[in-house]
mmCIF file of the N, C-alpha and C atoms, coordinates in Angstrom:
data_MODEL
# 
_entry.id   MODEL 
# 
loop_
_atom_site.group_PDB 
_atom_site.id 
_atom_site.type_symbol 
_atom_site.label_atom_id 
_atom_site.label_alt_id 
_atom_site.label_comp_id 
_atom_site.label_asym_id 
_atom_site.label_entity_id 
_atom_site.label_seq_id 
_atom_site.pdbx_PDB_ins_code 
_atom_site.Cartn_x 
_atom_site.Cartn_y 
_atom_site.Cartn_z 
_atom_site.occupancy 
_atom_site.B_iso_or_equiv 
_atom_site.pdbx_formal_charge 
_atom_site.auth_seq_id 
_atom_site.auth_comp_id 
_atom_site.auth_asym_id 
_atom_site.auth_atom_id 
_atom_site.pdbx_PDB_model_num 
ATOM 1   N N  . PHE A 1 1  ? 97.698  96.093  121.601 1.00 0.00 ? 1  PHE A N  1 
ATOM 2   C CA . PHE A 1 1  ? 96.975  96.452  120.543 1.00 0.00 ? 1  PHE A CA 1 
ATOM 3   C C  . PHE A 1 1  ? 97.053  97.988  120.248 1.00 0.00 ? 1  PHE A C  1 
ATOM 4   N N  . PHE A 1 2  ? 97.808  98.613  121.450 1.00 0.00 ? 2  PHE A N  1 
ATOM 5   C CA . PHE A 1 2  ? 98.061  100.156 121.068 1.00 0.00 ? 2  PHE A CA 1 
ATOM 6   C C  . PHE A 1 2  ? 99.302  99.988  119.834 1.00 0.00 ? 2  PHE A C  1 
ATOM 7   N N  . VAL A 1 3  ? 100.025 98.872  120.281 1.00 0.00 ? 3  VAL A N  1 
ATOM 8   C CA . VAL A 1 3  ? 101.414 99.123  119.052 1.00 0.00 ? 3  VAL A CA 1 
ATOM 9   C C  . VAL A 1 3  ? 100.441 99.295  117.607 1.00 0.00 ? 3  VAL A C  1 
ATOM 10  N N  . ARG A 1 4  ? 99.543  98.658  117.365 1.00 0.00 ? 4  ARG A N  1 
ATOM 11  C CA . ARG A 1 4  ? 99.391  99.055  116.454 1.00 0.00 ? 4  ARG A CA 1 
ATOM 12  C C  . ARG A 1 4  ? 97.912  100.311 115.901 1.00 0.00 ? 4  ARG A C  1 
ATOM 13  N N  . LEU A 1 5  ? 97.441  100.762 116.617 1.00 0.00 ? 5  LEU A N  1 
ATOM 14  C CA . LEU A 1 5  ? 97.256  102.202 116.922 1.00 0.00 ? 5  LEU A CA 1 
ATOM 15  C C  . LEU A 1 5  ? 96.855  102.606 115.708 1.00 0.00 ? 5  LEU A C  1 
ATOM 16  N N  . GLY A 1 6  ? 98.083  102.887 115.440 1.00 0.00 ? 6  GLY A N  1 
ATOM 17  C CA . GLY A 1 6  ? 98.297  104.305 113.567 1.00 0.00 ? 6  GLY A CA 1 
ATOM 18  C C  . GLY A 1 6  ? 97.412  103.129 112.499 1.00 0.00 ? 6  GLY A C  1 
ATOM 19  N N  . SER A 1 7  ? 97.494  101.661 112.525 1.00 0.00 ? 7  SER A N  1 
ATOM 20  C CA . SER A 1 7  ? 96.897  100.999 111.617 1.00 0.00 ? 7  SER A CA 1 
ATOM 21  C C  . SER A 1 7  ? 95.765  100.669 111.146 1.00 0.00 ? 7  SER A C  1 
ATOM 22  N N  . MET A 1 8  ? 94.730  101.722 112.506 1.00 0.00 ? 8  MET A N  1 
ATOM 23  C CA . MET A 1 8  ? 93.366  101.559 112.490 1.00 0.00 ? 8  MET A CA 1 
ATOM 24  C C  . MET A 1 8  ? 92.853  102.626 111.440 1.00 0.00 ? 8  MET A C  1 
ATOM 25  N N  . ARG A 1 9  ? 91.466  101.784 110.940 1.00 0.00 ? 9  ARG A N  1 
ATOM 26  C CA . ARG A 1 9  ? 91.334  102.657 109.767 1.00 0.00 ? 9  ARG A CA 1 
ATOM 27  C C  . ARG A 1 9  ? 89.533  102.790 110.036 1.00 0.00 ? 9  ARG A C  1 
ATOM 28  N N  . PRO A 1 10 ? 88.733  104.314 109.737 1.00 0.00 ? 10 PRO A N  1 
ATOM 29  C CA . PRO A 1 10 ? 87.291  104.850 109.821 1.00 0.00 ? 10 PRO A CA 1 
ATOM 30  C C  . PRO A 1 10 ? 86.268  103.731 109.370 1.00 0.00 ? 10 PRO A C  1 
ATOM 31  N N  . GLY A 1 11 ? 86.149  103.216 110.328 1.00 0.00 ? 11 GLY A N  1 
ATOM 32  C CA . GLY A 1 11 ? 84.473  102.221 109.703 1.00 0.00 ? 11 GLY A CA 1 
ATOM 33  C C  . GLY A 1 11 ? 85.284  101.113 110.908 1.00 0.00 ? 11 GLY A C  1 
ATOM 34  N N  . GLN A 1 12 ? 86.176  100.839 111.617 1.00 0.00 ? 12 GLN A N  1 
ATOM 35  C CA . GLN A 1 12 ? 86.598  99.367  112.203 1.00 0.00 ? 12 GLN A CA 1 
ATOM 36  C C  . GLN A 1 12 ? 86.192  99.715  113.428 1.00 0.00 ? 12 GLN A C  1 
ATOM 37  N N  . LYS A 1 13 ? 86.032  98.501  114.021 1.00 0.00 ? 13 LYS A N  1 
ATOM 38  C CA . LYS A 1 13 ? 85.071  98.600  115.109 1.00 0.00 ? 13 LYS A CA 1 
ATOM 39  C C  . LYS A 1 13 ? 86.010  98.424  116.995 1.00 0.00 ? 13 LYS A C  1 
ATOM 40  N N  . VAL A 1 14 ? 85.615  99.503  117.800 1.00 0.00 ? 14 VAL A N  1 
ATOM 41  C CA . VAL A 1 14 ? 86.532  98.882  118.671 1.00 0.00 ? 14 VAL A CA 1 
ATOM 42  C C  . VAL A 1 14 ? 85.390  98.862  119.880 1.00 0.00 ? 14 VAL A C  1 
ATOM 43  N N  . TYR A 1 15 ? 85.674  97.656  120.921 1.00 0.00 ? 15 TYR A N  1 
ATOM 44  C CA . TYR A 1 15 ? 84.509  97.348  121.731 1.00 0.00 ? 15 TYR A CA 1 
ATOM 45  C C  . TYR A 1 15 ? 85.465  97.357  122.842 1.00 0.00 ? 15 TYR A C  1 
ATOM 46  N N  . ILE A 1 16 ? 84.379  98.362  124.048 1.00 0.00 ? 16 ILE A N  1 
ATOM 47  C CA . ILE A 1 16 ? 85.169  98.496  125.523 1.00 0.00 ? 16 ILE A CA 1 
ATOM 48  C C  . ILE A 1 16 ? 84.267  97.469  126.485 1.00 0.00 ? 16 ILE A C  1 
ATOM 49  N N  . VAL A 1 17 ? 84.814  96.640  127.393 1.00 0.00 ? 17 VAL A N  1 
ATOM 50  C CA . VAL A 1 17 ? 83.885  95.938  128.362 1.00 0.00 ? 17 VAL A CA 1 
ATOM 51  C C  . VAL A 1 17 ? 84.396  96.145  129.811 1.00 0.00 ? 17 VAL A C  1 
ATOM 52  N N  . ASN A 1 18 ? 83.081  96.519  130.550 1.00 0.00 ? 18 ASN A N  1 
ATOM 53  C CA . ASN A 1 18 ? 83.177  97.389  131.725 1.00 0.00 ? 18 ASN A CA 1 
ATOM 54  C C  . ASN A 1 18 ? 83.908  96.281  132.709 1.00 0.00 ? 18 ASN A C  1 
ATOM 55  N N  . SER A 1 19 ? 83.940  96.631  133.820 1.00 0.00 ? 19 SER A N  1 
ATOM 56  C CA . SER A 1 19 ? 83.837  95.503  135.212 1.00 0.00 ? 19 SER A CA 1 
ATOM 57  C C  . SER A 1 19 ? 82.411  95.124  135.736 1.00 0.00 ? 19 SER A C  1 
ATOM 58  N N  . MET A 1 20 ? 81.868  95.011  134.845 1.00 0.00 ? 20 MET A N  1 
ATOM 59  C CA . MET A 1 20 ? 80.396  94.656  135.136 1.00 0.00 ? 20 MET A CA 1 
ATOM 60  C C  . MET A 1 20 ? 80.368  93.173  133.600 1.00 0.00 ? 20 MET A C  1 
ATOM 61  N N  . GLY A 1 21 ? 81.210  93.056  133.042 1.00 0.00 ? 21 GLY A N  1 
ATOM 62  C CA . GLY A 1 21 ? 80.648  92.909  131.439 1.00 0.00 ? 21 GLY A CA 1 
ATOM 63  C C  . GLY A 1 21 ? 80.198  93.729  130.593 1.00 0.00 ? 21 GLY A C  1 
ATOM 64  N N  . GLN A 1 22 ? 79.685  94.742  130.946 1.00 0.00 ? 22 GLN A N  1 
ATOM 65  C CA . GLN A 1 22 ? 78.641  95.073  129.454 1.00 0.00 ? 22 GLN A CA 1 
ATOM 66  C C  . GLN A 1 22 ? 80.066  95.329  128.575 1.00 0.00 ? 22 GLN A C  1 
ATOM 67  N N  . THR A 1 23 ? 79.106  95.364  127.053 1.00 0.00 ? 23 THR A N  1 
ATOM 68  C CA . THR A 1 23 ? 80.236  95.842  125.893 1.00 0.00 ? 23 THR A CA 1 
ATOM 69  C C  . THR A 1 23 ? 79.633  96.851  125.888 1.00 0.00 ? 23 THR A C  1 
ATOM 70  N N  . PHE A 1 24 ? 80.474  97.885  125.443 1.00 0.00 ? 24 PHE A N  1 
ATOM 71  C CA . PHE A 1 24 ? 80.190  98.604  124.560 1.00 0.00 ? 24 PHE A CA 1 
ATOM 72  C C  . PHE A 1 24 ? 80.879  98.819  123.013 1.00 0.00 ? 24 PHE A C  1 
ATOM 73  N N  . ARG A 1 25 ? 80.206  99.179  122.266 1.00 0.00 ? 25 ARG A N  1 
ATOM 74  C CA . ARG A 1 25 ? 80.657  99.351  120.900 1.00 0.00 ? 25 ARG A CA 1 
ATOM 75  C C  . ARG A 1 25 ? 80.620  100.549 119.949 1.00 0.00 ? 25 ARG A C  1 
ATOM 76  N N  . TYR A 1 26 ? 81.543  101.118 119.717 1.00 0.00 ? 26 TYR A N  1 
ATOM 77  C CA . TYR A 1 26 ? 82.055  102.258 119.304 1.00 0.00 ? 26 TYR A CA 1 
ATOM 78  C C  . TYR A 1 26 ? 82.792  101.989 117.649 1.00 0.00 ? 26 TYR A C  1 
ATOM 79  N N  . ARG A 1 27 ? 82.356  102.335 116.991 1.00 0.00 ? 27 ARG A N  1 
ATOM 80  C CA . ARG A 1 27 ? 82.737  102.694 115.243 1.00 0.00 ? 27 ARG A CA 1 
ATOM 81  C C  . ARG A 1 27 ? 84.000  103.932 114.857 1.00 0.00 ? 27 ARG A C  1 
ATOM 82  N N  . VAL A 1 28 ? 84.823  103.679 114.815 1.00 0.00 ? 28 VAL A N  1 
ATOM 83  C CA . VAL A 1 28 ? 86.444  104.257 114.446 1.00 0.00 ? 28 VAL A CA 1 
ATOM 84  C C  . VAL A 1 28 ? 86.131  105.368 113.469 1.00 0.00 ? 28 VAL A C  1 
ATOM 85  N N  . THR A 1 29 ? 85.680  106.425 113.257 1.00 0.00 ? 29 THR A N  1 
ATOM 86  C CA . THR A 1 29 ? 85.986  108.052 112.928 1.00 0.00 ? 29 THR A CA 1 
ATOM 87  C C  . THR A 1 29 ? 86.254  108.714 112.784 1.00 0.00 ? 29 THR A C  1 
ATOM 88  N N  . GLN A 1 30 ? 87.579  108.599 112.986 1.00 0.00 ? 30 GLN A N  1 
ATOM 89  C CA . GLN A 1 30 ? 89.087  109.776 112.513 1.00 0.00 ? 30 GLN A CA 1 
ATOM 90  C C  . GLN A 1 30 ? 90.352  108.597 113.132 1.00 0.00 ? 30 GLN A C  1 
ATOM 91  N N  . VAL A 1 31 ? 91.516  108.876 112.422 1.00 0.00 ? 31 VAL A N  1 
ATOM 92  C CA . VAL A 1 31 ? 92.750  108.532 112.908 1.00 0.00 ? 31 VAL A CA 1 
ATOM 93  C C  . VAL A 1 31 ? 93.765  109.578 112.496 1.00 0.00 ? 31 VAL A C  1 
ATOM 94  N N  . LYS A 1 32 ? 94.357  110.334 113.333 1.00 0.00 ? 32 LYS A N  1 
ATOM 95  C CA . LYS A 1 32 ? 95.510  111.352 112.959 1.00 0.00 ? 32 LYS A CA 1 
ATOM 96  C C  . LYS A 1 32 ? 96.525  110.925 114.030 1.00 0.00 ? 32 LYS A C  1 
ATOM 97  N N  . ARG A 1 33 ? 97.525  111.321 112.754 1.00 0.00 ? 33 ARG A N  1 
ATOM 98  C CA . ARG A 1 33 ? 98.636  111.181 113.878 1.00 0.00 ? 33 ARG A CA 1 
ATOM 99  C C  . ARG A 1 33 ? 99.636  112.854 113.568 1.00 0.00 ? 33 ARG A C  1 
ATOM 100 N N  . LEU A 1 34 ? 99.679  113.473 114.853 1.00 0.00 ? 34 LEU A N  1 
ATOM 101 C CA . LEU A 1 34 ? 100.430 115.016 115.082 1.00 0.00 ? 34 LEU A CA 1 
ATOM 102 C C  . LEU A 1 34 ? 101.928 114.812 115.447 1.00 0.00 ? 34 LEU A C  1 
ATOM 103 N N  . LYS A 1 35 ? 102.489 116.063 114.592 1.00 0.00 ? 35 LYS A N  1 
ATOM 104 C CA . LYS A 1 35 ? 103.581 116.193 115.732 1.00 0.00 ? 35 LYS A CA 1 
ATOM 105 C C  . LYS A 1 35 ? 103.994 116.524 116.609 1.00 0.00 ? 35 LYS A C  1 
ATOM 106 N N  . TRP A 1 36 ? 104.940 115.900 117.437 1.00 0.00 ? 36 TRP A N  1 
ATOM 107 C CA . TRP A 1 36 ? 104.971 116.298 118.960 1.00 0.00 ? 36 TRP A CA 1 
ATOM 108 C C  . TRP A 1 36 ? 106.118 116.591 119.439 1.00 0.00 ? 36 TRP A C  1 
ATOM 109 N N  . ARG A 1 37 ? 106.983 117.125 118.876 1.00 0.00 ? 37 ARG A N  1 
ATOM 110 C CA . ARG A 1 37 ? 108.707 117.657 118.720 1.00 0.00 ? 37 ARG A CA 1 
ATOM 111 C C  . ARG A 1 37 ? 108.337 119.014 119.735 1.00 0.00 ? 37 ARG A C  1 
ATOM 112 N N  . SER A 1 38 ? 108.206 119.911 119.489 1.00 0.00 ? 38 SER A N  1 
ATOM 113 C CA . SER A 1 38 ? 108.392 121.126 120.521 1.00 0.00 ? 38 SER A CA 1 
ATOM 114 C C  . SER A 1 38 ? 107.749 121.532 121.675 1.00 0.00 ? 38 SER A C  1 
ATOM 115 N N  . LYS A 1 39 ? 106.560 120.911 121.209 1.00 0.00 ? 39 LYS A N  1 
ATOM 116 C CA . LYS A 1 39 ? 105.950 121.142 122.583 1.00 0.00 ? 39 LYS A CA 1 
ATOM 117 C C  . LYS A 1 39 ? 105.288 122.341 123.205 1.00 0.00 ? 39 LYS A C  1 
ATOM 118 N N  . ASP A 1 40 ? 105.097 123.304 122.376 1.00 0.00 ? 40 ASP A N  1 
ATOM 119 C CA . ASP A 1 40 ? 104.834 124.771 122.760 1.00 0.00 ? 40 ASP A CA 1 
ATOM 120 C C  . ASP A 1 40 ? 103.264 124.969 121.904 1.00 0.00 ? 40 ASP A C  1 
ATOM 121 N N  . PHE A 1 41 ? 102.711 126.031 122.627 1.00 0.00 ? 41 PHE A N  1 
ATOM 122 C CA . PHE A 1 41 ? 101.311 126.643 122.570 1.00 0.00 ? 41 PHE A CA 1 
ATOM 123 C C  . PHE A 1 41 ? 100.894 126.034 121.412 1.00 0.00 ? 41 PHE A C  1 
ATOM 124 N N  . ARG A 1 42 ? 101.965 126.508 119.865 1.00 0.00 ? 42 ARG A N  1 
ATOM 125 C CA . ARG A 1 42 ? 101.158 126.079 118.885 1.00 0.00 ? 42 ARG A CA 1 
ATOM 126 C C  . ARG A 1 42 ? 100.337 124.734 118.317 1.00 0.00 ? 42 ARG A C  1 
ATOM 127 N N  . GLU A 1 43 ? 101.783 124.096 118.747 1.00 0.00 ? 43 GLU A N  1 
ATOM 128 C CA . GLU A 1 43 ? 101.651 122.353 118.675 1.00 0.00 ? 43 GLU A CA 1 
ATOM 129 C C  . GLU A 1 43 ? 100.647 121.981 119.154 1.00 0.00 ? 43 GLU A C  1 
ATOM 130 N N  . LEU A 1 44 ? 100.784 122.259 120.883 1.00 0.00 ? 44 LEU A N  1 
ATOM 131 C CA . LEU A 1 44 ? 99.628  121.794 121.521 1.00 0.00 ? 44 LEU A CA 1 
ATOM 132 C C  . LEU A 1 44 ? 97.786  122.064 121.590 1.00 0.00 ? 44 LEU A C  1 
ATOM 133 N N  . SER A 1 45 ? 97.662  123.064 120.989 1.00 0.00 ? 45 SER A N  1 
ATOM 134 C CA . SER A 1 45 ? 96.528  123.803 120.632 1.00 0.00 ? 45 SER A CA 1 
ATOM 135 C C  . SER A 1 45 ? 95.992  122.686 119.646 1.00 0.00 ? 45 SER A C  1 
ATOM 136 N N  . GLN A 1 46 ? 96.643  121.721 118.309 1.00 0.00 ? 46 GLN A N  1 
ATOM 137 C CA . GLN A 1 46 ? 96.487  121.164 117.326 1.00 0.00 ? 46 GLN A CA 1 
ATOM 138 C C  . GLN A 1 46 ? 95.620  120.202 118.391 1.00 0.00 ? 46 GLN A C  1 
ATOM 139 N N  . HIS A 1 47 ? 96.326  119.432 119.074 1.00 0.00 ? 47 HIS A N  1 
ATOM 140 C CA . HIS A 1 47 ? 96.274  117.851 120.367 1.00 0.00 ? 47 HIS A CA 1 
ATOM 141 C C  . HIS A 1 47 ? 95.330  118.173 120.714 1.00 0.00 ? 47 HIS A C  1 
ATOM 142 N N  . LEU A 1 48 ? 94.533  119.780 121.248 1.00 0.00 ? 48 LEU A N  1 
ATOM 143 C CA . LEU A 1 48 ? 93.239  119.663 122.451 1.00 0.00 ? 48 LEU A CA 1 
ATOM 144 C C  . LEU A 1 48 ? 92.239  119.318 121.917 1.00 0.00 ? 48 LEU A C  1 
ATOM 145 N N  . GLY A 1 49 ? 91.829  119.327 120.778 1.00 0.00 ? 49 GLY A N  1 
ATOM 146 C CA . GLY A 1 49 ? 90.360  119.184 119.853 1.00 0.00 ? 49 GLY A CA 1 
ATOM 147 C C  . GLY A 1 49 ? 90.203  117.283 120.037 1.00 0.00 ? 49 GLY A C  1 
ATOM 148 N N  . PHE A 1 50 ? 91.353  117.170 120.238 1.00 0.00 ? 50 PHE A N  1 
ATOM 149 C CA . PHE A 1 50 ? 91.367  115.505 120.905 1.00 0.00 ? 50 PHE A CA 1 
ATOM 150 C C  . PHE A 1 50 ? 91.335  114.915 122.527 1.00 0.00 ? 50 PHE A C  1 
ATOM 151 N N  . LEU A 1 51 ? 91.312  115.914 123.057 1.00 0.00 ? 51 LEU A N  1 
ATOM 152 C CA . LEU A 1 51 ? 91.805  115.717 124.753 1.00 0.00 ? 51 LEU A CA 1 
ATOM 153 C C  . LEU A 1 51 ? 90.624  116.702 125.278 1.00 0.00 ? 51 LEU A C  1 
ATOM 154 N N  . THR A 1 52 ? 89.979  117.314 124.589 1.00 0.00 ? 52 THR A N  1 
ATOM 155 C CA . THR A 1 52 ? 88.814  117.466 125.621 1.00 0.00 ? 52 THR A CA 1 
ATOM 156 C C  . THR A 1 52 ? 87.796  116.976 125.253 1.00 0.00 ? 52 THR A C  1 
ATOM 157 N N  . PRO A 1 53 ? 86.404  117.513 125.734 1.00 0.00 ? 53 PRO A N  1 
ATOM 158 C CA . PRO A 1 53 ? 85.231  116.707 125.552 1.00 0.00 ? 53 PRO A CA 1 
ATOM 159 C C  . PRO A 1 53 ? 84.778  117.153 124.411 1.00 0.00 ? 53 PRO A C  1 
ATOM 160 N N  . GLY A 1 54 ? 83.651  115.738 123.589 1.00 0.00 ? 54 GLY A N  1 
ATOM 161 C CA . GLY A 1 54 ? 83.175  116.162 122.092 1.00 0.00 ? 54 GLY A CA 1 
ATOM 162 C C  . GLY A 1 54 ? 81.708  116.260 122.196 1.00 0.00 ? 54 GLY A C  1 
ATOM 163 N N  . GLY A 1 55 ? 80.534  116.686 121.470 1.00 0.00 ? 55 GLY A N  1 
ATOM 164 C CA . GLY A 1 55 ? 78.821  116.573 121.673 1.00 0.00 ? 55 GLY A CA 1 
ATOM 165 C C  . GLY A 1 55 ? 78.671  115.617 121.887 1.00 0.00 ? 55 GLY A C  1 
ATOM 166 N N  . THR A 1 56 ? 79.165  114.368 121.089 1.00 0.00 ? 56 THR A N  1 
ATOM 167 C CA . THR A 1 56 ? 78.652  113.218 120.936 1.00 0.00 ? 56 THR A CA 1 
ATOM 168 C C  . THR A 1 56 ? 79.693  111.336 122.192 1.00 0.00 ? 56 THR A C  1 
ATOM 169 N N  . GLU A 1 57 ? 78.574  110.864 122.125 1.00 0.00 ? 57 GLU A N  1 
ATOM 170 C CA . GLU A 1 57 ? 79.714  110.135 123.095 1.00 0.00 ? 57 GLU A CA 1 
ATOM 171 C C  . GLU A 1 57 ? 80.713  108.729 122.293 1.00 0.00 ? 57 GLU A C  1 
ATOM 172 N N  . ARG A 1 58 ? 81.902  109.761 122.845 1.00 0.00 ? 58 ARG A N  1 
ATOM 173 C CA . ARG A 1 58 ? 82.952  108.410 121.839 1.00 0.00 ? 58 ARG A CA 1 
ATOM 174 C C  . ARG A 1 58 ? 83.998  107.914 122.549 1.00 0.00 ? 58 ARG A C  1 
ATOM 175 N N  . VAL A 1 59 ? 84.858  107.804 122.137 1.00 0.00 ? 59 VAL A N  1 
ATOM 176 C CA . VAL A 1 59 ? 86.061  107.317 122.881 1.00 0.00 ? 59 VAL A CA 1 
ATOM 177 C C  . VAL A 1 59 ? 87.710  107.511 122.360 1.00 0.00 ? 59 VAL A C  1 
ATOM 178 N N  . THR A 1 60 ? 88.164  108.676 122.390 1.00 0.00 ? 60 THR A N  1 
ATOM 179 C CA . THR A 1 60 ? 89.419  108.577 122.278 1.00 0.00 ? 60 THR A CA 1 
ATOM 180 C C  . THR A 1 60 ? 91.024  107.705 122.418 1.00 0.00 ? 60 THR A C  1 
ATOM 181 N N  . LEU A 1 61 ? 91.749  106.970 121.860 1.00 0.00 ? 61 LEU A N  1 
ATOM 182 C CA . LEU A 1 61 ? 92.256  106.451 121.903 1.00 0.00 ? 61 LEU A CA 1 
ATOM 183 C C  . LEU A 1 61 ? 93.893  107.091 121.591 1.00 0.00 ? 61 LEU A C  1 
ATOM 184 N N  . VAL A 1 62 ? 95.118  107.239 122.799 1.00 0.00 ? 62 VAL A N  1 
ATOM 185 C CA . VAL A 1 62 ? 95.828  107.903 122.023 1.00 0.00 ? 62 VAL A CA 1 
ATOM 186 C C  . VAL A 1 62 ? 97.637  107.319 122.813 1.00 0.00 ? 62 VAL A C  1 
ATOM 187 N N  . SER A 1 63 ? 98.580  107.083 121.290 1.00 0.00 ? 63 SER A N  1 
ATOM 188 C CA . SER A 1 63 ? 99.683  106.555 121.332 1.00 0.00 ? 63 SER A CA 1 
ATOM 189 C C  . SER A 1 63 ? 100.544 107.749 121.366 1.00 0.00 ? 63 SER A C  1 
ATOM 190 N N  . CYS A 1 64 ? 101.975 106.554 121.430 1.00 0.00 ? 64 CYS A N  1 
ATOM 191 C CA . CYS A 1 64 ? 103.494 107.342 121.176 1.00 0.00 ? 64 CYS A CA 1 
ATOM 192 C C  . CYS A 1 64 ? 103.147 107.275 119.442 1.00 0.00 ? 64 CYS A C  1 
ATOM 193 N N  . GLY A 1 65 ? 103.931 107.737 118.407 1.00 0.00 ? 65 GLY A N  1 
ATOM 194 C CA . GLY A 1 65 ? 104.879 107.327 117.647 1.00 0.00 ? 65 GLY A CA 1 
ATOM 195 C C  . GLY A 1 65 ? 105.344 108.083 116.936 1.00 0.00 ? 65 GLY A C  1 
ATOM 196 N N  . GLY A 1 66 ? 105.683 107.678 115.647 1.00 0.00 ? 66 GLY A N  1 
ATOM 197 C CA . GLY A 1 66 ? 106.695 108.245 114.641 1.00 0.00 ? 66 GLY A CA 1 
ATOM 198 C C  . GLY A 1 66 ? 108.310 107.209 114.996 1.00 0.00 ? 66 GLY A C  1 
ATOM 199 N N  . ALA A 1 67 ? 108.697 106.713 116.143 1.00 0.00 ? 67 ALA A N  1 
ATOM 200 C CA . ALA A 1 67 ? 109.671 106.181 116.156 1.00 0.00 ? 67 ALA A CA 1 
ATOM 201 C C  . ALA A 1 67 ? 109.299 104.536 116.996 1.00 0.00 ? 67 ALA A C  1 
ATOM 202 N N  . ASP A 1 68 ? 110.495 104.084 116.751 1.00 0.00 ? 68 ASP A N  1 
ATOM 203 C CA . ASP A 1 68 ? 110.401 102.557 117.800 1.00 0.00 ? 68 ASP A CA 1 
ATOM 204 C C  . ASP A 1 68 ? 110.507 103.374 118.972 1.00 0.00 ? 68 ASP A C  1 
ATOM 205 N N  . ILE A 1 69 ? 111.760 103.538 119.565 1.00 0.00 ? 69 ILE A N  1 
ATOM 206 C CA . ILE A 1 69 ? 112.251 104.244 120.898 1.00 0.00 ? 69 ILE A CA 1 
ATOM 207 C C  . ILE A 1 69 ? 112.089 105.778 121.114 1.00 0.00 ? 69 ILE A C  1 
ATOM 208 N N  . GLU A 1 70 ? 112.480 106.246 122.268 1.00 0.00 ? 70 GLU A N  1 
ATOM 209 C CA . GLU A 1 70 ? 111.977 107.638 123.221 1.00 0.00 ? 70 GLU A CA 1 
ATOM 210 C C  . GLU A 1 70 ? 113.390 108.449 121.920 1.00 0.00 ? 70 GLU A C  1 
ATOM 211 N N  . PRO A 1 71 ? 112.698 109.677 121.912 1.00 0.00 ? 71 PRO A N  1 
ATOM 212 C CA . PRO A 1 71 ? 111.729 110.465 122.093 1.00 0.00 ? 71 PRO A CA 1 
ATOM 213 C C  . PRO A 1 71 ? 110.570 110.227 120.807 1.00 0.00 ? 71 PRO A C  1 
ATOM 214 N N  . PHE A 1 72 ? 109.659 109.602 121.364 1.00 0.00 ? 72 PHE A N  1 
ATOM 215 C CA . PHE A 1 72 ? 108.871 109.756 119.842 1.00 0.00 ? 72 PHE A CA 1 
ATOM 216 C C  . PHE A 1 72 ? 107.583 111.131 119.492 1.00 0.00 ? 72 PHE A C  1 
ATOM 217 N N  . PRO A 1 73 ? 108.141 111.334 118.545 1.00 0.00 ? 73 PRO A N  1 
ATOM 218 C CA . PRO A 1 73 ? 107.636 112.622 117.644 1.00 0.00 ? 73 PRO A CA 1 
ATOM 219 C C  . PRO A 1 73 ? 106.350 112.732 117.669 1.00 0.00 ? 73 PRO A C  1 
ATOM 220 N N  . GLU A 1 74 ? 105.843 111.614 117.723 1.00 0.00 ? 74 GLU A N  1 
ATOM 221 C CA . GLU A 1 74 ? 104.005 111.630 116.819 1.00 0.00 ? 74 GLU A CA 1 
ATOM 222 C C  . GLU A 1 74 ? 103.196 111.323 118.190 1.00 0.00 ? 74 GLU A C  1 
ATOM 223 N N  . ARG A 1 75 ? 101.859 111.844 118.090 1.00 0.00 ? 75 ARG A N  1 
ATOM 224 C CA . ARG A 1 75 ? 100.637 110.975 118.902 1.00 0.00 ? 75 ARG A CA 1 
ATOM 225 C C  . ARG A 1 75 ? 99.939  110.741 117.942 1.00 0.00 ? 75 ARG A C  1 
ATOM 226 N N  . ILE A 1 76 ? 99.272  109.876 118.038 1.00 0.00 ? 76 ILE A N  1 
ATOM 227 C CA . ILE A 1 76 ? 98.451  109.489 117.353 1.00 0.00 ? 76 ILE A CA 1 
ATOM 228 C C  . ILE A 1 76 ? 97.136  109.067 118.163 1.00 0.00 ? 76 ILE A C  1 
ATOM 229 N N  . TYR A 1 77 ? 96.409  110.075 117.698 1.00 0.00 ? 77 TYR A N  1 
ATOM 230 C CA . TYR A 1 77 ? 94.912  109.077 117.998 1.00 0.00 ? 77 TYR A CA 1 
ATOM 231 C C  . TYR A 1 77 ? 93.842  108.741 116.752 1.00 0.00 ? 77 TYR A C  1 
ATOM 232 N N  . VAL A 1 78 ? 93.399  107.728 118.169 1.00 0.00 ? 78 VAL A N  1 
ATOM 233 C CA . VAL A 1 78 ? 91.799  107.449 116.906 1.00 0.00 ? 78 VAL A CA 1 
ATOM 234 C C  . VAL A 1 78 ? 91.202  107.544 117.520 1.00 0.00 ? 78 VAL A C  1 
ATOM 235 N N  . VAL A 1 79 ? 89.377  108.373 117.014 1.00 0.00 ? 79 VAL A N  1 
ATOM 236 C CA . VAL A 1 79 ? 88.693  109.052 117.615 1.00 0.00 ? 79 VAL A CA 1 
ATOM 237 C C  . VAL A 1 79 ? 87.333  107.877 117.665 1.00 0.00 ? 79 VAL A C  1 
ATOM 238 N N  . ALA A 1 80 ? 86.599  107.314 118.082 1.00 0.00 ? 80 ALA A N  1 
ATOM 239 C CA . ALA A 1 80 ? 85.488  105.833 117.690 1.00 0.00 ? 80 ALA A CA 1 
ATOM 240 C C  . ALA A 1 80 ? 84.104  106.590 118.123 1.00 0.00 ? 80 ALA A C  1 
ATOM 241 N N  . GLU A 1 81 ? 83.500  106.710 117.843 1.00 0.00 ? 81 GLU A N  1 
ATOM 242 C CA . GLU A 1 81 ? 81.802  106.939 118.147 1.00 0.00 ? 81 GLU A CA 1 
ATOM 243 C C  . GLU A 1 81 ? 81.136  105.420 118.349 1.00 0.00 ? 81 GLU A C  1 
ATOM 244 N N  . ARG A 1 82 ? 80.657  106.552 119.317 1.00 0.00 ? 82 ARG A N  1 
ATOM 245 C CA . ARG A 1 82 ? 79.351  104.853 119.604 1.00 0.00 ? 82 ARG A CA 1 
ATOM 246 C C  . ARG A 1 82 ? 78.873  104.745 118.949 1.00 0.00 ? 82 ARG A C  1 
ATOM 247 N N  . ASP A 1 83 ? 78.500  103.194 118.490 1.00 0.00 ? 83 ASP A N  1 
ATOM 248 C CA . ASP A 1 83 ? 77.507  102.267 117.942 1.00 0.00 ? 83 ASP A CA 1 
ATOM 249 C C  . ASP A 1 83 ? 77.215  101.350 117.907 1.00 0.00 ? 83 ASP A C  1 
ATOM 250 N N  . GLY A 1 84 ? 75.454  102.022 118.057 1.00 0.00 ? 84 GLY A N  1 
ATOM 251 C CA . GLY A 1 84 ? 74.472  101.335 118.714 1.00 0.00 ? 84 GLY A CA 1 
ATOM 252 C C  . GLY A 1 84 ? 74.691  101.098 120.510 1.00 0.00 ? 84 GLY A C  1 
# 
């Protein structure tokens, strides 16, 4: 699944099942690719909005991207909000 994370689009569904078998449905609201090369403060500050808590119940999926092998020059963020 994470191999194709960057191909997700807003409106798609994400389902998370916990250890008790409960299923939680989320709707993708944002897919973003950000550079991850210099790893300096300016670059890191662009990523922080995806890595800190938000005001709504959401899940953020993160994967490496931009190349098939290391070093991976991008991070892919998929943000999904609770849907029902």
